[in-house]
N, C-alpha and C positions, 0 to 999 in steps of 0.2 A: 237520632242518628239512623241513617238508612242501614239496612242489613248489608254487611260486607260479604263478598264471595257468595252471592245469593244462589247461583247455580250449584255450587258445592254443597251448601246447606240443604237445598231441596233434594239433591240427588241422594244424600245420606239419609234424609228424613223419609224418602220413598222406600229405602231399604228397611227402615224401622216399621213402616206400614206393612211390608212383606213379612216381617218377623225375622229378618236376617240377624238383627241385634236390637237391643232396646236402648242402648246408650252409645255415644261415640264422642271422641275428642280428636282434634287434629291441630297441627302447628307447622309453621315454617318460619323463616326469618322475619316475616312481616307481622305475624300475629298468632293468636291462639284461640281456638274455638272449642266449645263443648256443648252437648245437648243430651238431655236425659229426662225420664219421667220424674215428676216432682217427688214421688214416693221412693225413689231409688237412692237418693243421697240425703243424709241427715246432716244439717249444718253443725259446725262445732258449737258447743254450749256457750262459749263466750260471745257468740254473735248476738244472742238474745240477751244475755246477762248484762252486756255492756252497751246496749243500744241506747242512743239518745236522739234528740230531735235534730241535731246538727251533725252531718256526716264528718265535718272537719274536726269536731270535738270528740268524735267517737274513737276510743282507743282501739276498738276492733278494726276500724278502717285502716289502721296503719300496720296490721298484721301482714305477713308475707302473702302474696297472692296465691301461692300454692294451696293454701287452706281453703280456697273457694272453688277449686276445680275438683271434681270427683275422682277418686282413685280407682284403678283397674287392676285385675290380675294381669301381670305383664307377660305371662307365659314364657316362651323361650327367649324373650328379650332379657330374661335373667342371665342367659349365657354371656352376652357381651357386657352387661351392666354389673355383673358380680365378679365371677372368676377372671374373665378376660381383662376387665378393667383393673382388677386388683393386681394382676401380674404386671401390666403396663405401668401402673402407678408405683408399686412397691419396688420393682426392679429398675425403675427410672428409664424405661425404654431401652435397656441394654440389649445388645444383640445376643447376649447369653441365652435369651429366651429361645432363639431360633437357629443358633449355630450348631456345631457338631457335638456339643456337650451332651453326653448321655443323661437321661433323666435320673438314673440311679445315683449319679454323682452329685445331684442337687438335693437329695433327700437326707434328712436327719430324723430318723424314727424317734417318736416321742411316746410310743405305745406299741403293743404287740401288733396292732393294725398297721402301724408304720413300718414295722419289720416285714410284714407280709408284702406291703407295697414295694419296698426296696428290693426284696428278693425277686419279685415279679419283674421289676425294671432291670435288675442285673441279668436276668435270663434273656433280656432283649436289649443288647448293647446298642442297637440301632435307634432305640426309642428316645425321642426328645419331647419337651413340652409342646413343641409345634405339632407333633403327631396327634396329641389330644385336642389342642385348640383348633386344628384344621380338619379334624375328623378323618385322619389318615392312619389311625392306629390299628385298623382292622377289627375293632370291636363291632358287634352287631348293633342294629339300630335301637333295640329295646329289650328289656327283660322285666318281669314283674317283681317289684320290690316287696311284695307281700310275703315272700319267702322269709323275710327277716322276722316275721311274727312267730315262726316256730322252728326253723332249722338252725338251732344253736344248741350247745351242750345243755343237757338237762341236769342242773345241779341238784335237783331233788332226788334224782335216781341215776347217778353216774353209771350204774351197771347196765342201763338200757342202751342197746346198740342197734344201729340199722344194718342193712346188708353189706355196707362198706366198712363196718366196724367202728363207725363214729357215733359218739353219743348224740342222741336226738331228743327233742322234747318241745313242748310249747307251754309257755306260761300265759294263761288266759287273762289274768288280772294284772296288767302292768301298772295299775294304780298303786299296787303294793311295792313297786320298785322305788323306794324312797330315796335311794342314793344314786339312781340311774345306772347301776351296774349291769342290770339285765339289758337295758337299752343299748349300752355301749357294746356289750357282747353281741347283741343282735346286729349292730352296725358292722362289727368286725366280720361276722359270718356273711353278711350281705356283700361286703367288700371282697371277701374271699370268693364268693360266687361270681361277682362281676369280673374279677381278675381271671377267673378260669375260662372266661369267654374270649379272651384275647389271644390271637395267634402268636406263634413264636417268630415268624418271619414277616417282614413287611412286603406287601404286594403293590404298593403305590396307588391303590384305588382310594376313592373318597366315599365313605358311607356315613351320612349324617346320623349321629348317634347321641342319644341322651347319656349313654354310659360314659362317653368321653368326659362329659362335664360332671358326672357323679364322681369320677376318679380325680378330676381337677380339684374338686372340693377337698378330697382327702390329701392331695398334694399340697394345697394351701396349708393344711394342718401340720404337715411334716416337712416343709421346705426349709433347708438349712441356711438359705441365703437371707432369710428375714424372720424376725421374731413373730410368732403367731400369738396375737392378743385376744383370741377368741373371735367368734363370728360377729358378735355385736361390735367389737372393736374394729374388725375388718370393714363392716358396713359403715360404721361411724367415720372411718377415715375417708371413704369414698364420698359420703354425704358432706363431709367437711370440705373436700376438694371441689365439689360441684355446687355447694350451697343448696343441697336437696334434702328430701326427707323420705327416701326409699326405706321400706322395711321388708322383712322376710317372714312368711307365715310360720316358720319353725321357731323364730325368735319372738314373735309378737302376735300369737294367734288371735288374741282378743281384738287387737287393733284392726285386723283384717276384716272384721265384721262391718266396718264402715264402708268398705269398697262396694262398687257396683256389683250386684249379684250375677253369678254365672250359673246357668241351668244346664245340666248335662243332657246329652242327646239320647243316651240309651240306658235301659234298666239292666245293668250288668251286675252279676253277683259280686264282682270286685268292689264296685262303687257302693252297692247296697251294704256290703259288710262294713265299710268304713263309716258310712252315715248311721247305720242302725246301731253299731256298737257305741256310737256317741249319743244315742237316744235322741236323735234330732227330729224324728217324727215327720219327715218330709219337708220340714221348713227350711228350704234351701237359702232363704234370705236371712236367717237368724244366725249365721256363722260365716266366718271368712274362709270359705273353702277355696282351694286351688283347683283349677280346671283339671290338672294332671293327677291321675290316680296315684302314681308313685309318690309325687310330692305331697299329696294328702296323707298318705300312709306315714311318711316321715314326720310331717308336722302335727298330725292329730293323734296317732297311736302312741307316740313316745313323749307325750307332754311331761311325764314324770321326770324325765331327764333334763328338762330345759334349764334348770338352775345349775346343773353341774356339767353337762355335756350335750348341748342341743344337737339334734340329728338334722343336719342341714345338707341340702344338695344345691348345686349351682346351675342345674339344668332347668329348674322352674321353681316357683314359690315366691318370687319377688313381686311386691306391690308398689304402686306409685301413680302419680297423675301426669298429665300431659306436660305441665310446666317442668317437672323434674326430668322427664325424658328429654325434653328439648334442651335443657341446660347441660346435659351430658354430651350433646352433639359436638360442641367445640373441642372438647377433650379428645374425642376419637378422631376428629378431622386433623388436629395438630399431630397427634400420635401417629396416625396412619401416614401422614406426609413425611414424618421423620423416618419411618420404616422404608418408604419408597425411595427416599434420598440415599439410603445406604446401598442401594443397587446390588443386592446379593440375593441368591436363591437359597433359602434355608432348607435344611433337612426337614422332611415332614411337610413340605409345601404341597398345595393342592391347586389344581387347575380351576377350582371353583372358589375356594376360600382363601382370602388374603389376610394373613395374620389373625385368623379366627373370625373374620367378617365375611359375609356372603358378597358375591359380586354378580352383576347382571351378565347373562350369557347370550341373550338375544334381544332384539328390539321389543319383544313382547314381555320383557321382564316386569315384575310387579313394581319395580321402581318407577314406572311410568315415564320412561325416557322420552325426551322430546326429539332427540336425534340419535341415529345409529349408523355406522359404528362411532364409538367415542373417539375423540381426538387424543393424541398421545399425551398431551399435557393435562388431561382431565380424567380423574378416576372416580368411579362410583362404588360405594360399599355400604353395607347395612346388615340388617337381620330381620327375620319374621318371627311371629309367635302364633301359636295355634288359635288363640281366641280372637284373632283379627288384629293383632298388634303388628306394627312395622315401623322401622326406623331406617331411612335411607339418607346418605350423606354424600357430598361431592368434595373433591379436593380444593375447589375454589371457595368453600365456606358455605355453600347452600346445603339445606337439609329439609326433610319433611317427615312428620310423625303421624301415624294413625293408630288410635286405640279404640277397640270395640269390645263387646262381650258377646260375640256371636253365640246364639243361644237356641235351645230347643223350642221353647214356647213360654211366653210370659204368662204367669198365673198369679193372681193376687186375690186376696179376700179383704173386703173392707174399703178399698179405694179403686174401683174398676175404671173410673174415668179421670185418672190423674192427668193434669195438664203437662205439657212439655215445657222445660226450662232451657233457654239458650243463653250462653255466655260468649262474649268476644272481648279480647284484650289485645290491643295493638302492642307489638313487641312484648307480649305477655310473659315470655320465658326469661326476660332479663332480670338479674338480681335487683331487689329493691322495689320492684313494681308494687303498687299499693292497690287496695280494693277500690279507691276512689276513681281509678281509671277503668274499672270494669263496666262494660255495657251489658245489660240484661234485657231479655225479652221473654214473654210467655205466650204459649199457644194453647188454647183450650181444645178439648176433644172435638173432632169433626162431628157434624150432625148430618143425618140422613134426610135428604129432600124427598119430595113426593114420588118421583119416578124411580126411587131406589138407588140413586147415585149419592156418593159421599161428597159433601161440600167441605173443602178445607177452610178452616178459619185462619185469618191472618195472624202474623206475629204482632204482639203489642209490647211496646217499650215498658219496662218495669224497673223501679228503683231496686237496688241490690237488697236493701233490708226487706222489702216486700217479697222479693223472690225467695229469700231464705226463710221468712216466716211461713210462706206457702209450703215450702219443702218440709219444714219442721212439722206443720200440721198434718200433711199427707203421710209423712213417714210414721207418725204415731198411730195412724188409723189402719195401716196395711199389714197383712201377713203374706209374705211371698212363700210359695211352696212349689215343690217339684212334682209335676204331674207325670208319674211313671208310665202312664199309658199313652202319653203324647210322644211317640217315636218319630223321628224324621232323619233324613240324611243331612249331614253337615253341609252347609252351603259352600260353594266355591267362591272364595273372596278375591281370587286373582284379578278379575275384571274390576272390582271395586277399588282395589289397591292401585291398579294401573290408572284408572280415571282420576282418583284423588292425587296421585303423583303428577299426572299431566297438569293439573291445575295448580298444585302447590310448588312445583319447581319455579323459582323466581326467573323472571325473564332477563 
């Protein structure tokens, strides 16, 4: 089979050569693509355990196709795919989400943290869920969640006070927090700090803020309109709705180790603390780290509380592959269309965000628009993520997804010349697609010719079993590590996103 969308593949592979990212996946209504170094993705064990001579007789070949595409840190795609989607699903698209109902009236505190949240909302009678979803709450863009590691009451020495008269302390060994009580107390104090950053009056401006979605996670836990079955139950309900297998680093940190690795850009003390405390010795490929420092703090520092009260945020921390993200698109398209048909302007609305999803503001949008301005009967909406992820959808059913792991610098020991693996699946996002329909190619490392030029080797068709055997062998040989001396400025992915969008919007 000839390579489909050759220009798109080569354009993205050129970015790999530049070091913009090491792996990428993309999808639209016509198909699904993925490319990565063979040592970056380890195949599931059952691939080799169940392999036979005949693909048709291979029980592995009937496994859902999602298992064959590598998973990525989805970054801020966590916002629409977790909290935003949950509210749409749990409340069945009721306008209650976006009408004049104050947030305080929707809350049913289930802990002292919930009481703090409702008191905060009661002091702001203008505040609705839409203010948090659309980033119009007035909260600042960011604050460091590391304060949760120490600014909570010191039960070992209650008499110790700071200059404000509050008890302070820091428990250095959270591994001794057997029942998760310290972690829950730390979350409460972190929530208190985030709440303190919110203004008393609304000014109508839009400030894109992770803090909005940190608080939305807390709202999910204390929403009186719907029973909270825990975060795993929340994610299970969405996965059941979409036939997907998303997971969250705070809920399943070990599973995150199979995802495509992300290498940080800078050697910051914040990041160094999180990694060194876990005794990871620079081996960035040996654990499922989230790109976001705050999400890493929540998922890695409070593992002792996972069994009783996992420390989850909906601003980042979600993992999944291109098939899963593409399958969620139809839900958002249908839901968004229903909202638009209601023809009302909700309290907390934004000129930029439409029911929590971003919208293009100019012809140069990263959505890669083919025409501008848009016609009245066509709406475009989506979301971006820091690691190079993006999901753009149209009211007529079109969509396109891009997942990358924009990275500082690829560093490996043991497999410096890993080949590239390429997958293509026509209509690969549809439920029930099997591995027998998957097309595979391999490209071996480029070689240097006599005059110093690099000569690119061609893609070679490869049976799926051979592709995954190659990945398995390469994965065993390599150690990925973070070179803390390799500092660089994060790349601007806007141009790449526009070009990919231009190609992937269906004609």
